C-alpha positions as CSV (number, residue, x, y, z in Angstrom):
1,M,19.7,2.9,14.7
2,I,16.6,4.6,15.8
3,V,13.8,2.7,17.2
4,V,10.2,4.2,18.3
5,N,7.5,2.4,20.1
6,D,4.3,4.2,20.1
7,G,2.1,2.6,22.5
8,S,3.1,-0.9,21.3
9,P,0.5,-3.4,23.5
10,D,3.9,-5.6,24.2
11,T,6.1,-2.5,25.7
12,V,7.4,-4.6,28.4
13,G,8.4,-7.9,27.0
14,F,9.9,-5.6,24.3
15,E,12.0,-3.6,26.4
16,R,12.9,-6.7,28.1
17,A,14.6,-8.3,24.4
18,I,16.2,-5.0,24.0
19,R,17.5,-3.7,27.0
20,S,21.2,-5.5,26.2
21,H,21.5,-3.5,23.4
22,L,20.0,0.2,24.9
23,Q,23.7,1.6,24.4
24,D,23.7,0.6,20.6
25,I,20.4,2.3,19.4
26,V,18.1,5.5,20.1
27,Y,14.9,4.4,22.0
28,I,11.4,7.0,22.1
29,K,8.3,5.7,23.5
30,Q,5.5,8.1,22.5
31,P,1.6,7.3,23.0
32,N,0.3,5.8,19.6
33,L,-0.2,8.6,17.1
34,G,0.0,6.1,14.0
35,A,3.0,4.8,11.9
36,G,3.5,8.6,10.2
37,A,3.7,10.7,13.3
38,A,6.4,7.5,14.7
39,R,8.2,7.8,11.5
40,N,8.6,11.9,11.6
41,T,9.8,11.3,15.2
42,A,12.6,9.3,14.5
43,I,13.4,11.3,11.6
44,R,13.6,14.4,13.6
45,H,16.2,12.8,16.0
46,A,17.7,11.2,12.9
47,R,21.8,12.7,12.9
48,G,22.7,11.1,9.6
49,E,22.2,12.5,6.3
50,I,20.7,9.3,5.1
51,I,17.4,7.3,6.2
52,A,16.3,4.3,5.8
53,F,13.0,2.2,7.0
54,L,12.0,-1.0,7.7
55,D,8.8,-2.4,9.4
56,G,8.5,-4.9,12.1
57,D,7.3,-7.3,10.2
58,D,10.1,-7.3,7.1
59,L,14.0,-8.6,6.8
60,W,16.9,-6.2,5.0
61,L,19.1,-9.0,3.0
62,P,22.7,-8.8,4.8
63,D,23.7,-6.4,1.9
64,F,20.7,-4.1,1.6
65,L,22.0,-1.0,3.4
66,A,25.6,-1.2,1.7
67,S,23.6,-2.0,-1.5
68,Q,20.9,1.0,-1.5
69,I,23.7,3.3,-0.3
70,A,25.7,3.0,-3.2
71,F,22.7,3.1,-5.6
72,L,21.9,6.4,-3.4
73,G,24.9,8.0,-4.2
74,K,24.6,7.5,-7.9
75,G,22.4,11.2,-8.2
76,Y,19.3,10.2,-6.2
77,D,17.4,11.3,-3.6
78,M,15.6,8.6,-3.0
79,V,16.1,4.6,-3.9
80,Y,14.2,1.4,-3.1
81,C,14.1,-2.0,-4.2
82,D,12.8,-5.5,-4.9
83,A,11.4,-8.0,-2.6
84,Q,11.4,-11.7,-1.9
85,Q,7.5,-11.6,-0.4
86,F,7.0,-14.4,2.3
87,G,4.2,-15.2,4.4
88,M,0.6,-16.3,3.0
89,R,1.0,-19.4,-0.4
90,S,-0.4,-17.2,-2.7
91,V,3.0,-15.0,-2.9
92,L,5.4,-17.5,-2.0
93,R,8.0,-17.9,-4.7
94,K,6.5,-14.4,-6.0
95,T,8.6,-11.2,-5.5
96,F,7.2,-7.7,-5.3
97,M,8.4,-6.7,-8.6
98,E,6.3,-9.4,-10.1
99,S,3.2,-8.6,-8.3
100,A,3.2,-5.1,-8.5
101,P,6.2,-4.2,-11.1
102,S,8.7,-0.8,-11.6
103,S,9.1,0.2,-15.3
104,G,10.4,3.9,-16.5
105,E,11.3,7.0,-14.8
106,V,9.4,7.5,-11.3
107,T,7.7,10.3,-11.3
108,A,4.7,11.9,-9.6
109,A,2.4,10.5,-12.8
110,S,4.1,6.9,-12.9
111,L,3.5,6.6,-9.0
112,L,-0.2,7.3,-9.0
113,D,-1.1,5.3,-12.1
114,F,1.4,2.2,-10.7
115,R,3.7,2.4,-13.0
116,C,6.2,2.1,-10.6
117,N,5.6,0.9,-6.7
118,V,7.5,1.4,-3.6
119,I,7.9,-0.4,-0.9
120,T,8.8,1.6,2.5
121,S,10.9,-1.3,4.3
122,G,13.2,-1.2,0.7
123,T,14.1,2.5,0.7
124,V,16.4,5.0,1.7
125,A,16.8,8.4,1.3
126,L,18.3,11.5,1.9
127,K,17.3,13.2,5.1
128,T,16.8,16.5,3.5
129,A,14.5,15.5,0.6
130,I,11.9,14.3,3.6
131,V,11.9,17.5,5.4
132,A,11.7,19.4,2.1
133,A,8.8,16.8,1.2
134,G,6.9,17.6,4.9
135,L,7.5,14.2,6.2
136,F,5.0,11.6,6.7
137,E,1.5,12.6,6.9
138,P,1.1,13.1,10.8
139,E,-2.2,12.1,10.8
140,R,-3.7,8.4,11.2
141,A,-3.8,8.4,7.7
142,R,-4.3,5.7,5.2
143,A,-1.1,4.9,2.9
144,H,0.7,8.0,3.9
145,D,4.0,6.5,2.8
146,F,2.2,6.8,-1.1
147,H,1.2,10.3,-0.4
148,L,4.8,11.3,0.6
149,W,6.5,9.3,-2.1
150,V,3.7,11.6,-5.0
151,R,5.4,15.0,-2.5
152,M,8.6,14.0,-3.1
153,A,8.3,13.8,-6.7
154,K,6.2,16.8,-7.0
155,K,9.3,18.8,-5.0
156,G,11.8,17.7,-7.4
157,S,13.3,14.4,-5.6
158,K,15.0,11.7,-8.4
159,I,13.5,9.0,-7.4
160,G,15.3,5.2,-8.1
161,Y,15.0,1.7,-8.2
162,Q,17.1,-1.3,-8.1
163,E,15.6,-4.7,-9.9
164,K,17.3,-6.7,-6.9
165,V,15.8,-8.3,-4.6
166,L,17.7,-7.1,-1.1
167,L,14.7,-7.1,1.4
168,K,12.0,-10.1,2.7
169,Y,8.9,-8.4,2.9
170,R,5.9,-10.4,4.6
171,V,2.6,-10.3,3.5
172,H,-0.1,-11.4,5.5
173,L,-3.6,-10.9,6.6
174,D,-2.7,-8.4,8.7
175,S,-0.5,-6.6,6.1
176,L,-3.6,-6.3,3.9
177,S,-5.7,-4.7,6.8
178,G,-8.8,-6.2,6.2
179,D,-11.4,-7.4,4.0
180,S,-11.4,-6.6,0.7
181,V,-14.1,-3.3,0.6
182,S,-12.0,-2.1,3.0
183,R,-8.7,-2.6,1.4
184,V,-10.2,-0.5,-2.2
185,E,-12.0,2.1,0.3
186,R,-8.5,3.1,1.5
187,E,-6.9,3.3,-1.9
188,I,-10.0,5.9,-2.8
189,D,-9.0,8.0,0.5
190,V,-5.7,8.4,-0.4
191,F,-5.9,9.1,-3.6
192,D,-9.1,11.7,-2.6
193,R,-6.6,13.2,-0.4
194,V,-3.6,13.6,-2.9
195,R,-7.2,15.3,-5.2
196,K,-7.3,17.7,-2.2
197,S,-3.7,18.5,-0.8
198,I,-1.4,18.4,-3.8
199,E,-1.2,20.7,-6.5
200,L,-1.4,18.4,-9.9
201,N,-0.6,19.1,-13.5
202,A,-2.9,18.0,-16.4
203,E,-1.8,14.7,-17.2
204,E,-1.2,13.8,-13.3
205,T,-5.1,15.2,-13.0
206,E,-6.4,13.0,-15.4
207,I,-4.4,9.9,-14.3
208,L,-6.0,10.4,-10.6
209,E,-9.1,11.0,-11.8
210,R,-9.3,7.8,-14.0
211,R,-7.9,5.8,-11.2
212,L,-10.1,6.8,-9.1
213,S,-12.9,5.8,-11.6
214,L,-11.3,2.5,-11.9
215,L,-11.2,1.8,-7.4
216,Q,-15.3,2.6,-8.0
217,G,-15.4,0.0,-10.2
218,D,-13.3,-2.5,-8.4
219,L,-15.1,-1.2,-5.1
220,H,-18.5,-2.1,-6.4
221,V,-16.8,-5.5,-7.7
222,E,-16.1,-6.2,-3.8
223,C,-19.7,-5.0,-2.6
224,G,-21.2,-7.3,-5.3
225,K,-19.3,-10.5,-4.2
226,A,-20.3,-9.7,-0.7
227,F,-23.6,-9.5,-1.6
228,L,-23.9,-12.4,-3.7
229,L,-22.1,-14.7,-0.3
230,K,-25.1,-13.6,1.3
231,E,-27.4,-14.7,-1.3
232,E,-29.0,-10.9,-1.9
233,F,-29.0,-11.5,-5.5
234,L,-30.3,-8.5,-6.2
235,N,-27.7,-5.8,-4.6
236,A,-25.5,-8.1,-6.1
237,R,-26.6,-7.4,-9.4
238,E,-27.0,-4.0,-9.1
239,A,-23.1,-4.0,-7.8
240,F,-21.9,-5.7,-10.8
241,A,-23.4,-3.5,-12.9
242,E,-22.5,-0.4,-11.5
243,A,-18.6,-2.2,-11.5
244,N,-19.0,-2.7,-15.7
245,R,-19.8,1.3,-16.2
246,H,-16.5,2.3,-14.0
247,R,-14.5,-0.4,-15.7
248,R,-16.8,-1.8,-19.0
249,S,-15.5,-5.5,-20.1
250,W,-16.3,-8.6,-21.5
251,K,-16.0,-10.1,-18.1
252,L,-18.4,-8.0,-15.8
253,T,-20.7,-7.8,-18.7
254,G,-21.1,-11.5,-18.2
255,I,-20.8,-11.6,-14.3
256,T,-23.9,-8.9,-14.9
257,L,-25.8,-11.3,-17.1
258,L,-25.5,-14.3,-14.4
259,A,-26.1,-12.4,-11.1
260,R,-29.4,-11.3,-13.1
261,F,-30.4,-14.5,-15.1
262,A,-28.7,-17.2,-12.9
263,P,-27.2,-15.9,-9.5
264,R,-27.2,-19.6,-8.1
265,L,-25.0,-20.7,-10.8
266,L,-22.3,-17.8,-10.7
267,L,-22.6,-18.1,-6.4
268,N,-21.6,-22.0,-7.4
269,H,-18.9,-21.2,-9.6
270,Y,-17.6,-18.2,-7.6
271,R,-17.2,-20.8,-4.3
272,T,-15.9,-23.8,-6.0
273,H,-13.3,-22.0,-8.6
274,R,-12.4,-18.7,-5.9
275,S,-12.0,-20.1,-2.9
276,D,-8.7,-18.2,-2.2
277,D,-10.6,-14.8,-2.7
278,I,-13.7,-15.4,-0.4
279,Q,-11.7,-15.2,2.9
280,F,-11.2,-11.4,1.8
281,V,-14.9,-10.6,1.6
282,P,-16.6,-9.0,4.1
283,G,-18.7,-11.2,6.1
284,A,-21.8,-8.0,6.4
285,A,-22.8,-6.5,3.2
286,P,-20.8,-3.4,3.0
287,S,-22.3,0.2,2.4
288,R,-21.8,1.0,-1.1
289,R,-19.7,4.4,-1.5
290,T,-19.7,6.9,-4.2
291,T,-17.6,10.0,-4.9
């Protein structure tokens, strides 16, 4: 087992906890360069042919490695599995694939279209396949794991998934990483990086551009919520109208009309029926990013 400490603020306590296990692990300390750089360090130090990832908040079930390695041996270069989500009331009793299904062959197109969704902590892969795809992005890039999966698929890696729960995947506010606007901006950012750095075919490009347009719609929806909660009704109306141009629907049309003619009714309805959602809406009105 390889453990990379990339500048943890709790290094003293962590090293005390692992002291009795140092003979059984490879322990590496480095400056905080981001998760991608830490994973690349571990991969470079790995002597085995198979790499398995486990983030600090997640837990493998006892048969995870045996089951995933056996599945990998069926001719795959990388495999992933389903997970039981825990940590937030809204996801209790849901598996990851119930929230974000995987269906059909795993290709660059199916990854870009979210028809297949990979959990990094559920991933087992051949080291040669990861290295051939160029490892993780070393910069502090958002969603660097998604970027690697797309590159692996483009390089011809055969990727498979088990619809079997072999992992406990923690979902909490930190793993959701900030407010709803920031989360959508992260998704836009990774699709921008894919567009600029990976050569896509016509189908993949069409999917990417469609996804970017939908994400722009999502971004304007989240901005609209923030403006609505601040009672900046004109800005909210404009944001919802712009969202409706990107992902037209009767629901968004209705919200836009309410924002124009009965904004306080819309605000009261939102506060009453979407209270769980409000905790993720930024407190300050965001700057509305466009591409």
